[in-house]
N, C-alpha and C positions, 0 to 999 in steps of 0.2 A: 572482028568478033568480040562479043560483049560477053565478060565472064560474071556469074552471080556469086559472089563471095559473102559466106554469113559466119558470124561470131557467136559460138555459145560461151559466153563469158566476156565482158567488156571491162575488164580490171586494167591493172598497170599494163600488162604485157600487151592483151588485147587491144588496148587503146593504140600503144607504140606501132604494132602492124597496121592497124587502122590509119594511123597518121602518115605512114610511110606509103601508102596505097592512093592517098588521096590527089597526088598528082597526075595518076593515070585517067585516061577518059574512056578505057575501055572496060570498066568494070561496074557492077552496082553492088552497093554494099546492105547488107543486113546484119541484124543483131537480137540476141535473146539473152538477157540478164535477169536474174531474180531481184536485183537491186535497180528498180525502176529508174533512179537518179542517173544512173550510169549510162543508160539508153537516152534519157532527155539530153545529156549533156552531148553524147556522142551523135546524136541528130542534130544538135545545134551546130556542133564544130565540123562534122565531117559527112553530114548527110545520108546519116545511117537510117535505113529502115526497120523500126522496131516490130519484131514478130511477138505474138502471145505466148509461144510455147518452142521449145528446142524441136517439136515434132514438126511444126508450122514452117519454122526455119529450114530444116532440113528437106522438106517438100520443095520450098521455093530456090534452093540455092544449088549450084553446081560443085562449088567447093565450100568444105562445111569445116572451119577452124575451131577444134576443142581446145578453150582457155580457161578451163577451171580446174580447181584443185584436185591433185589425182585422187585423193579418196571419192571425189563426186563423179569420177569420169564413168565408171562401169555403169550405173543406174541410168545416167544421161545417154549413154551409147544404146542401151537396151531398150531405152524409151522410142530411139529414132530408128532402130535396126530395120524395121519392116518397110521404110519408106526409102532404104538405101538400095541402089543398084549399079551397075557397072558403069554408069553415066557420071556418077558422082565420086569426088575424091574426099575422104576425110582426112583432116590434117590435125595430128596431135602435137601440142607443145606442152604435154602434161609431163612433168619430170619425173623420171623412174619407171615409166610405164613402157613397156616393150611393143614392139611392132604386133608382136604374137598375141598379145592380150587383146589389142583391137580387132584383128583378124578374128579371133574367137568370139567377142562380143559382136562383131557385126555378121557373124557366120558366113564370112568372106563373100559378101554380097557386092561390095565397092572396093575401090581403090584406097590404100591406106597410105599415108605419109608420115613419119616420124621427126617431129623437128626440134632441136634444142637451142633456143636462142638464150643470150645471157644479157644482163641488165642494161647494159650501154646502149642496146636497142631502144629504151626510153630516150634516147638523144640521137637517135638514128646513126649510132656509132657501133651497133651489135656485130658480134659475131655468132654465125648460126651453123649449126651442123644439120644436113638434110639428110636423112635415110630414104632411097628409092628402090629399097629391096623387093618390095612388093610386086607380085606376077601381074596384079590387075591395072597398074597404070599404064596408061596410054601414052604414046610419044607426046602429045599436046601436054598432057599433065606433067610430064618428066621435064618439060622446057618452061611451062608455066610456074610452078611452085618455086623453083630456085630464084627465078626472075621477080617473083612476088616478095621474096624474103630480101632480095638485094635493096628493097627499099628502106631497109631499116639498118644497113650495114653490110657486112661480108656474109657470103652464103658459101659453105663448104659441103660438096655432097661426099658424104663418109659410109660406108657399111656399117651396119648396127653394130658390129663387133667392135667398133673403134669409139662407139660412143662413150663408154666408161673413160677411157683415155681423154677424148673431149671433155667430159664432166671434170676431169681432175685438174686440167691444164686451163680451159678456158672457161667452161660453165662456173667453177669456184673461183677463179681467176681474179673478179674484180674484188673479191672480198681480200686476196692478198694484197692488191695494189692499195687498196684503201687502208690496210694493217700497216702497210710500210709508210703510207702518207702520214698516218697517226703519229708514228715514230719520229719522222721528220718534223711534223708541226711540234710536238711535244719538245724535241730537241732546240727548235728555234725559241720556243718560249723558255726553256732553260737558259738559254745563251742570252736572255734579255730583249728578245723580240716581243712585241704585244702578240695575243693569239690572234685578232683578226689580220695583222702583216703576216705573220707566219704561215697561216691559213692560206692567204692570197698567194704569197711566195710560192709556197709548194705546188698549190694547185697550176701555177704556171709554169713550174719546173716540170712537172709531170706531162702537161700538154705541151709544151715545147720540145721535151726531149722524145714523146711518143711521135710527132711530127717530123722533128729532125730523123729519127730512125725509120719512119715510113718514106720520107721523100729522099733520103740518100742513098747513094749507090754503096757506102760502107756498111759492113756488118756491125751488129752492135758491139761486138769485141772491140773492133778498130774504132769505133764512136768513142767507147769508153778508154782505150789506150790515148784519144786526142786530149783527153782531159787529165791524165795520170801524168804528170812530168816528173823526171828523176829527182828524188830526194824531197819531193814536194808535199804539199798538205794532203791531196786527194790519195796518193799511194799509202801515206800513213795510214788513213782510215781502212783503205782497201786490205791492207797486211793484217790488221785487226780483226777485219770481218773473216779472212782466211785463217787466222788463227782460232777463233770461234768457230769454224766449220759453218757459217752462214748459208754459203751456196748449197752444200750438203744437206743442210737443215731444211731448206726450200724444197728442194728435190725430193726428200723424205717426205714433208708435207704435202706434196702433189701426190706423191703414191699414195699415201693415206685416204685422200679423197677419191682417188680411182678404186682403191679397195673398198671402200665405203660404197661408192656407186654400185660395185658388183654384188655387194651383199644385200642391199636395197632392192636390185631388180631380181634376185631370187625369191623375194617375198610375195 
């Protein structure tokens, strides 16, 4: 069975999802974007069929991915609402907008899914949360949407009540990783490495460590212990981190992101 998927918004994240779908031969891709350059590029690279308006796209597609900035979502949904019915599935990747808002804006005419991908989806290594709480979803939709997002990395089905936790840990997570990478690079430069050397080495460090964690049967604690020899260099650094409560500060920071996500969801 061929599925017709439309993208309202073909920016960075929309394009990442497009790229993840190109290997499938059971889909047709459509798109609408106010920036016509995005449509032209996506047409050349991914065979995207350009539509003249969001309404035209909604009429033509079974699955409609809303990949616009959150503040632009409401007028777009209200523009297409009359064309929606139970045969269509609206998929929102708009950060901070609840399932309930889309159910309200669509007047409950169609199935709605909320998805939160993180930025490594841009290189097909994302981690996405998928909310399938909407009662209008068919069994086929419940199966197809997670499979779609597995094309850009991991896809985890979560109830919406856990999306704020996901935001604190995973949605904001890439920034925490890059923040630590910055500190490591600066340390290397301070110790005499050139900035290009330090950057390349730290990138390799994080890539290799992540791969080891993913492929090893050992826990991350056990992997950390493998590097931590008695009276060695690593334990000296880790003891300093512990004295400074670095782990506690990281946990507190994740909770701050979580609390902020809750605040934004109430607006």
